[in-house]
C-alpha positions in Angstrom: 0.0 0.0 0.0 2.8 2.4 -1.0 4.0 4.5 -3.8 7.8 4.2 -4.3 9.8 7.0 -6.0 13.5 7.3 -6.7 13.6 10.5 -4.8 13.3 8.4 -1.6 16.6 6.7 -2.2 18.4 8.9 0.2 15.8 8.3 2.8 16.1 4.6 2.3 19.9 4.8 3.0 19.3 6.8 6.1 16.7 4.3 7.3 19.1 1.4 6.9 21.6 3.2 9.1 18.9 3.7 11.7 17.7 0.1 11.6 16.4 -1.1 15.0 15.5 -4.6 16.2 11.9 -4.9 17.2 10.1 -7.8 18.7 8.3 -9.9 16.1 4.5 -10.1 16.3 3.1 -13.6 16.4 1.1 -14.6 13.3 1.1 -18.4 13.2 2.5 -18.3 9.6 5.6 -20.3 8.8 8.2 -19.0 6.5 8.2 -21.1 3.3 11.2 -23.5 3.0 11.2 -24.2 -0.7 10.8 -22.0 -3.7 9.6 -24.9 -5.9 6.3 -25.6 -4.4 3.7 -28.1 -5.6 4.0 -30.6 -8.4 3.5 -28.2 -11.4 6.8 -26.9 -12.9 7.6 -23.3 -13.7 8.1 -24.3 -17.3 4.7 -25.8 -17.6 3.0 -22.7 -16.2 5.0 -20.3 -18.3 4.2 -22.2 -21.4 0.6 -21.3 -20.9 1.2 -17.5 -20.6 3.4 -16.8 -23.7 0.7 -14.6 -25.3 -1.5 -12.0 -23.7 -5.2 -11.5 -24.3 -5.4 -8.0 -22.6 -8.3 -7.5 -20.2 -7.2 -4.3 -18.6 -8.3 -1.0 -20.1 -4.8 0.2 -20.2 -1.3 -0.7 -19.0 0.5 -0.3 -15.7 3.9 1.1 -14.7 6.3 -1.0 -12.8 7.6 2.1 -10.9 6.5 5.7 -10.6 9.2 6.8 -13.1 8.7 4.1 -15.8 6.4 4.0 -18.8 3.1 2.1 -18.7 4.0 -1.2 -20.4 2.4 -4.0 -18.4 -1.1 -5.2 -19.3 -3.3 -7.5 -17.2 -4.0 -10.6 -19.4 -6.8 -13.1 -19.2 -6.8 -16.9 -19.5 -9.3 -19.6 -18.6 -9.5 -19.6 -14.8 -6.8 -17.0 -14.2 -5.4 -13.6 -15.0 -1.7 -12.9 -15.2 0.9 -10.2 -15.7 4.7 -10.1 -16.2 6.5 -7.4 -14.3 9.2 -6.6 -11.7 9.0 -7.2 -8.0 9.1 -4.4 -5.5 9.1 -5.5 -1.8 6.1 -5.0 0.4 6.9 -5.0 4.1 3.6 -3.6 5.3 1.5 -5.2 8.0 2.6 -6.4 11.4 5.7 -4.7 12.8 8.6 -7.2 13.1 12.4 -7.0 13.2 12.6 -7.2 9.4 9.5 -5.0 8.6 9.2 -1.7 10.4 9.5 2.0 9.9 13.3 1.8 10.3 14.0 -0.9 7.7 11.3 0.3 5.3 10.9 4.0 4.4 7.5 3.3 3.0 6.3 1.1 5.9 2.6 1.0 6.8 1.4 -1.0 9.8 -1.7 -2.4 7.9 -2.6 -4.5 4.9 -5.7 -4.4 2.8 -6.7 -7.9 3.9 -6.3 -9.3 7.4 -5.6 -12.6 9.2 -8.5 -14.6 10.6 -7.8 -13.0 14.0 -8.2 -9.5 12.6 -4.5 -8.6 12.6 -2.7 -7.3 9.5 -0.7 -9.8 7.5 2.9 -10.5 8.4 5.1 -9.7 5.3 8.3 -11.3 6.5 6.7 -14.8 7.0 3.6 -14.9 4.7 4.0 -14.9 0.9 1.5 -12.5 -0.5 1.1 -10.4 -3.6 0.0 -6.8 -4.0 -2.7 -6.0 -6.6 -3.4 -2.5 -8.0 -6.2 -0.7 -6.3 -9.4 -0.5 -8.4 -9.3 2.1 -11.2 -10.3 2.8 -14.7 -7.4 0.6 -15.8 -8.7 -2.5 -14.0 -10.8 -3.6 -11.1 -9.5 -6.9 -9.7 -12.8 -7.9 -8.2 -14.4 -7.8 -11.6 -12.1 -10.5 -12.7 -12.9 -12.8 -9.8 -9.8 -11.9 -7.8 -10.3 -11.4 -4.1 -8.3 -11.1 -0.9 -6.8 -14.4 0.0 -6.9 -15.6 -3.6 -4.1 -17.9 -4.7 -1.2 -16.6 -6.8 1.5 -18.6 -8.5 4.6 -16.4 -8.6 7.3 -17.6 -11.0 10.9 -16.4 -11.1 14.1 -18.0 -12.3 12.3 -21.3 -13.0 10.9 -21.5 -9.5 7.3 -21.5 -8.4 6.1 -19.9 -5.1 2.4 -19.9 -4.1 1.2 -16.8 -2.4 -2.1 -15.1 -1.6 -3.6 -11.7 -2.6 -2.7 -9.8 0.6 -2.5 -6.1 -0.1 -3.5 -3.4 -2.6 -1.2 -0.8 -4.1 -1.2 2.4 -6.3 -3.8 2.5 -9.1 -1.2 2.8 -11.8 1.7 0.6 -10.6 2.0 -3.2 -10.7 4.6 -5.8 -9.6 4.9 -6.1 -5.8 5.0 -8.9 -3.3 5.8 -9.5 0.3 9.3 -9.9 1.9 8.6 -13.6 2.3 7.6 -14.1 -1.3 10.9 -12.5 -2.5 13.0 -14.4 0.0 11.6 -17.8 -1.0 12.3 -17.1 -4.7 15.9 -16.0 -4.1 15.2 -12.3 -4.6 16.8 -9.8 -2.2 13.9 -9.1 0.2 15.3 -5.8 1.6 12.3 -3.4 1.4 14.5 -0.4 0.8 17.1 -1.8 -1.7 15.9 -5.2 -2.8 13.5 -6.6 -5.4 13.9 -7.7 -9.0 13.9 -5.4 -12.0 12.1 -7.8 -14.3 11.4 -11.5 -15.0 8.6 -12.1 -12.5 5.3 -13.7 -13.6 2.2 -13.5 -11.5 -0.7 -15.9 -12.2 -3.8 -15.2 -10.1 -6.4 -17.9 -10.0 -10.0 -16.6 -10.3 -12.6 -17.2 -7.6 -10.1 -18.8 -5.3 -9.6 -18.1 -1.6 -7.3 -19.5 1.1 -8.9 -20.0 4.5 -7.4 -18.9 6.8 -5.5 -16.4 4.6 -2.4 -16.7 6.8 -2.0 -20.4 6.2 0.8 -20.8 3.7 0.4 -24.6 3.6 -3.2 -24.1 2.6 -2.2 -21.8 -0.2 0.3 -24.4 -1.5 -2.3 -27.2 -1.4 -5.0 -25.1 -3.2 -2.5 -23.5 -5.6 -1.1 -26.9 -6.7 -4.7 -28.1 -7.5 -5.6 -24.9 -9.4 -2.3 -24.9 -11.3 -3.1 -28.4 -12.6 -6.5 -27.2 -13.6 -5.0 -24.2 -15.3 -2.6 -26.4 -17.3 -5.4 -28.7 -18.4 -7.8 -25.8 -19.3 -5.4 -23.7 -21.4 
């Protein structure tokens, strides 16, 4: 739920120097151990998203300063986009995600755990979707909070949930835990990936409880198989 700009680079550096260790908030979520989750390979998923049937009314920027080049594409049972990965550290305050480590930190997420608390970015893989706008409204495509996302990078698959919303014109962001599991630098101020990340969001899916990563993997693997068979 942030807007990143290059003008904050100096602030990011200062924030890193001022990093403090804070007690982690309990969430019940376990940090994923493997970046190749489920039984469907990255290659098989990527083979189904080589072409784009654009469903968005326009295209998104990957950062505030870049041109709008990323469409939201439609497939049977899913939508997808190919973009970068900025790091979202919003939600519960922990030693890795706080106002000292992240210049853009916000202590809330658009969607909450079953106990009402914000999500925990450093242990729960989640993806950020653009807030509704004239470009695209995620709910109109069957995407909801807690929906399952297959995130693919460097031939690895990580299952995540839709956990937060971001700027209306920017796309390509996921939680600290998502990045770490995929081998991407998860530092919220300096990390991320410039390109090469594919996000496949399965329509009308929802993990319950949203904070259960194991449930996301189980449901994601089943939906990935259906996606392969149906496209």
